[in-house]
N, C-alpha and C positions, 0 to 999 in steps of 0.2 A: 714432281719427281721426273727427272730427265735421264737418270742413270738406273740401269737394271742390273741386279745381281741375282744369282741362282736362288739365294735364300729368300728372295722376295716373291718368287713364283709359287703359286698355289697349285702344285702339281696334280692334285686331285681333280682339277677342273680342265685339264688338257683335253682337247678334242682327240678322238681316237685316230684321226688322220695323222696326228703328230706324235703318237705314243712311241714311235720307233726312234725319236730324237732324244739325245741326252739334254741335260739342263743347259750345258754350255752351247750346244747346237741351237737350242731354243732361243737363248740370248742373242746368238749371232743372227738367227733368222729374223727375230723381231727388230733388231737394230737395223739390218739391211732394209727390211720392209719400211720402217719409219724414215730411213734415209732416202727413200724414193726409188729403190731398185725395182726393176721391172718384175711384176708378180709372176708372170709366166716363167721367167728365167729362174726365179726363186723356187718355184714348184719343181722344176727340173733338177736344180742344184741339190735340193734337200729331199728329192724323191717323194713328193707329196701328191697324193691322189685326191684332189679336191678342186672345185671350181675356183677361179681366181677371185671372184667376189666374196667367196665364203671363207677364204683363208683367215681373215682377221677374227672371224667368229670361233675359229678353232684354237686361237691363242689362249693360254691359261690366264686366269685372273691374277692380278698383282696385289700382294698383301699390303694393306694400308692401315689396318687397325684391328682391334678386337671386337667381336660381335657382342652387343650388350645382352643378348638373349641366350647364347650358348657358348661353349668353350672354343668354338672355331673362330677363324679370322674373317674380317671383312675384306673384300677385294674389289678392285676396279678393273674393268676390261680395258684392253689396249684400244686406243682411239684409232680411227681410220687414218690411213697414210696421208690424207690431205690435211689433217689437223696438225697444228703446230705443237699441240700438247701430246705427251706420251699416253696419258690415261684419260678416260672419261671421268673426270674428277667428281662430278656431281651424281654419279651413279654407283655408290658403294653398296654392295650387297654381300650377304653371308653365303658362302658356297655350301654350307652344311644345312642350315635351317631355312634359308631363303629370305631372311630378313633384309628389307630394303629401307635403309635409313633416309633415303632421299625423297620418299613419298609419305604423305600423311596417312594414307589408308593402306598401309602394308598388310598383306594378306597372309603373312607367315603365321604358323600355329600359335606362337607366343603372343604376337600382337593381337591376333583374333581372340585369344583367351583373355588377355588384359582388357581389351575393349568390352568383352562380354562381362567381365567382372566390374568394370566401370559402369556399364549399363545397369547391372544388378544393384550396385551400390546406389546409383542415382535413383533407381526405382524405389529402393528401400528408404532413401532419404525423403523422396517425394511422398511416399505413403506415410512416413512418420510426421512430416510437416502437415499433410492433409488431416491426419488424425488429431494433431494439436489444434489445427484450425477448427475442426468440427467440435472438439471439446470446448473451445472458447465460445463458439456459437451456441452450443448447448447451455453453457453456464450463463450466457447473457440473455438468451431468448427462450429458455425453457418455460413453457406455458404455465407451469406450476409456480413460477416466480411472480406471477401477476395476479392481482385480485380481479375477479371477473366483474365486469360492468353490469349492473342490474338492468334488465330490459326496461323496467319502468322508468329508469333515469334517463333514457334516451330522449333527446329533444326531437321535435318534428324535422328540423333541418338535418340532424344526424341520421334520422331514419331515411330521409330522402337520399342523402349521400351514400349510405350503406346500400340502399336498394339499387342505386345507379351502378355502384361497383359490382354488386352481386350479379346484376343482369348482364354485365359485360364480361366478368371474369370468374364467376363461381365454377368450381370444378364439377364434373358430372356427378360425382358421388356426394357433393355438398360438404366435403370435409375441409376444404381450404379454398383460398382465393388465388387464382393463377396470377402471375406477374401482370401488372397493369399494361405493360408494353405489348402483351399478347392480344389485347382487345382488338377485335376486328373493326368495331365501330368506335368513333371518337367518344370518350367518356363524357366530356363537356365540350363547350364551344371553343376552348383554348387551353393549352397545357398549363398556363398559370392558374386557371381556375381549378383544374383537376388536381394540381399539386396542393393548392390551398385545402381542398377537400380531404385529400389523403393525409396531409400533415396534421390536420385537426383530429382526425380519427386516430392517428398514431399517438398524438399527445394525450388524448383521452384514454389511451390504452384499450380502445375498442378493436383496433387492428394491431396484431403482434406479428413481426416477421417470423415466418416458419423456419424451424431448424432443418426442414427438409428442402429448403431452397438450394438452388445451385450455389456452390461455394464461391463461384466467381461473382456472385451478386453482393458479396461482403468485401469490405475494404480492410486490409491489415497494414500496419505501419512497417517500417524496416525491421523491427524486432519481432514481427509476427503477432503484434498485439492488435486485437480487433478494435477498429476505430470508428467505422460507420458502415453503411450499406447503401445500395442504390435503390431508391424508393420505387422505381418502376420495374425493377428486375427481380425483387424477392417475391416469394409467395407469402401470403398472409393467413393467419388464423383469426377467426372471428371470436373475440374474447368477451362474450356476452353470456350472462346467466339468464336463461329463459325462465319464464313462469311455468313452463311444462316441458315437453320434449323439444330437443334441439331441432328436430326436423320440422316441427310446427313453427318454431321461431323463424327458420329459413323461409317457410311459406309466408308467414306474416310480413317478413321484410321484403320479399319479392313482390307481394301483392298488397300494397299498403292500403289500409282502411283509414281514410283521413276525413276529419270534419273540416271542410273547406272554410266555413264561416269562422271557426275557431282559429284556423291557421292562416288567415288571409295575409297578415303582415309578413310571415315567414315566406309564403308563396310569392308575394310581391318582391321581396328581397332577392329570392332566387331568380325570378323572372328578370329583374334588373341586371343581375350579374350575368345571366345568360345572354341577354341582349347586348350588353356592353362588350363582352368578349367575342360575341359573334360579329359585331361591327368591327372590332379591333382586328380579328382574324381576316376579315374581308379587306380591310384597309391595308394590312401588311401584304396580303396576296397581290392586290392590284399594284401596290407600290413596287414590290419586288419584280412583278411581271414586266415593268417598264425600266428596270435597272436601278431603281431608287433603293436606298438602304437607310430608312428613317430610324431615328432614336425616339423611343416612346417615353415622353416625359409628362409632366403634369398638365401642360397646355393641351396636348393631344387627348389625354384622358378626360379632362374637364370639358373639352369641346364635344366629345361623343356623348358623355353623360348628359350634357345640356340638350343636345339634339334629341336624345331619346325621351326627354320630358314631353316632347310634342310630336315626335315622328316615330313610326314603326321601324323595325330593323330593315324591312324591305325598302322603305323610303330613304333611310340613311344610306343604304347601298347605292341608290340613285344619286344621292348627293356626292358620295365618295367617288364613284366612277366618273361623274362629270368633272369633279375637281382634278382628278388624276389626268383625265384626257386633256383638259384645258392646260394643265401644267406641262404636259408632254409636248403639246403643240407649241407652247411658248418657248420651250427649250430647243425644239427642233428648228424653229424659225430663226434662232440666234438672238432672240429678244432678251433672254435671260441665260445665266449660267445654269449648269445642271443643279448645283447646290441651291441656288436661289429659287429655281423652278420647283425643286422638291419641297423647300420650306413654304412655298405658296399654298400647298395642298390643304393643310389643316386650316389656315386662315380662310381659304376659299370655302371649305365645308361650313365654317362658322358663318360666313357672310351669306351663303346660300340659304342656310337655315333661318337666319333672321329675316332675310328678304321674303322667303316663302311664307313666313308667319305674317309679316307686315302687309304683303300683297295678296294673302289668302290664296296661294297657289294650290292647284289640284295636282299634288305631287304624286306621280306614279310610283308604286312599290315594285322594285325589281325582285326577281326570284333568287333562290339560292343557286349557287353554281355547284357543279358536280365535284369540284375539287374540295369543297367545304360542305360535306353532307350534314344533315341534322344530327346532333349529338344524342346520346342515350339519355342524358339528363333532360334535354328538351322534350324528347318523346315521352318520358315518364311524367313530366309536369303537365304537358298540354294534351297528350293522348290518354294516358292512364288515369291521371288524377282529375284534370279539369274536363276531360272528354271533349276537347275542342281542338283536334289536330289541325295544324296549319293556320288557324285563325290568328293566333297570337303573333305570328310572324308579320302580320299586316296591321297590327295594333301597337300603339305606344305602350310601354310597360308602366302603366299608371294604376293607381288605386281604383279609380272609377272604371277603367277598362277591365280590370280583374273582376270587379263585381259584376260587370256586364257579361263577361265570359261565364261566370258561375251561374248567372240568372238565365242565360239562353238555353 
């Protein structure tokens, strides 16, 4: 808009310094101002008592459209005389309600009201969605939907698994199991072993996700249908039918009374799993510490399982650290590429183990490192059940060694 006519002026917005001027005089003043006439001369010519820099602010707004929020018009201010444009085109505002269409967070009363209504509607929708999700969770995981598992049907391994989880995550009132991720101590020697333990108890319906879990621990698809949940983030309910009071069941599961002679095969299986995953965790830690990113396949697994037939966890730590150190030196010397050096580590572990047996090495057992503390399952097995803390770390997980631990 480069031409002004009196009907375009929103006279209600004229500054009081210009109220003595007619509409035609205003048009004449604005035209001369935009044509570059000296402002001081214009002030004298039109008898205006205002500072020269403030004149442009006294000009009325120019009508450019209708306000969407009230019956009044939108207007634009006259641009400064240095601008080639007549109006500040991107700054439309309503002279009546103050609506500013050029900003996203307009603070006029109508916009504020509309935003508040949007917020209320969004909150209403969110609460409705939250309610639907909670109803879906209740339908799926209501404890009454599940047959309780008889206490007498629990296997020894299940009791040990339950005991481990209770020791790590049982709520203070004993009514539920806190999310596994909240455990301060490692549940087992590796997350894979912990996951195996939990998934077995879930499959047996010994552990049921609690409907009181954080709703974000559950996964819903695009249509808000409950599809799954995060194993480590939900709370659990212990779905066991006790022979007497539930409180006594909790006590029996926290402080297991085990006939070691009758359960020796189960205890040995748990010891082997603990030892394997403790070695695997140590291997991964040492490899990552030097910048290696190994893939754990069957070769790696079978190598560590074989080593543990003859060596303690502490001794295998020795073998692993030596293999990683030798590999790192070979890579740093330029003798091998990083990938080749990394792939040497498992083969080196296997070769060291075979040589140690053949030459009857007196292989020193290394200690645990602070980054990989003893797990709750390990403490339960060796301290609470076998009453031999620390000893198993320095013994190979074999049948004979387990009998020796029990006999000592």
